[in-house]
N, C-alpha and C positions, 0 to 999 in steps of 0.2 A: 352729880347729874344721875338720875334713875335710869334703870334700865326699862324699856317699853316692853312689856309682856307680849303685846299683840304684834308688835313688829319682829321681836325675837322668835315669835312661833313661826314666822315666815322663812326664817333662815332655813336654806336646804341642810338636811340632816347631815351629810358629810361634812359640810362646813362647821356645823354646830358640833360635831364630834372633834374636830380638829381644833375648834376654839380660836381661828385666827381668820381675819378678813384680810386678804391679801390684796392689793391695789397697785396698779402701775401707773406711774405718771412722769412726765417730763420734769426733771428736777433743775431745770436751768432757765426759768422763766420768772425770774422777779417781777412785781412783788407778789405774784400769786403762788409760786412754786419754787424754791430754791434751797440750798443747803446753809448751814450755819458755818461760821468761819473754820471751825474744825473739820469741816466736810464729812461729818457723820449724821448730823440730824436734819431731816427735812422740815422747813418751816415755810410759812405763807397761808394765805387764805385756803388753798386746797388741802394741804396736809391737816389744817386745823379742823376744816369740814369733816374730813375722813376719821379723825379721831373722835370727834363727837358722835358720828354715825356708829362707829365700833363700839363706843361705851353704851349707846342706846340699845345695841344689839347684844350686848354682854360677851363681846368678842375682843381678842387682842388685835391689834393692827400691825401689819407688816407692809411697809412701803418699798416697792421695788422700782428701781429707774429703768426707764424703757429706753 
C-alpha cells in the first residue's frame, strides 16, 4: 500500500515528528475489536482499518486499550 501524500500532508506537525498514530479502542468487542489468544495483538475490523490508515499516512500505529 502506498502512502497518500495529500493525506499525509494534513497530519499535524507534532504527530508527523513523532511518527506514531496513537488510537484508543475497547479491545473486548469481537468480532470488530479483540485480542489474539496470546493477548498481545489487537485484531478485528477496527484495528485492521487503523493499520491501513496509519500506512496511508506513513505513520506507525500504537493501539491502546481504553
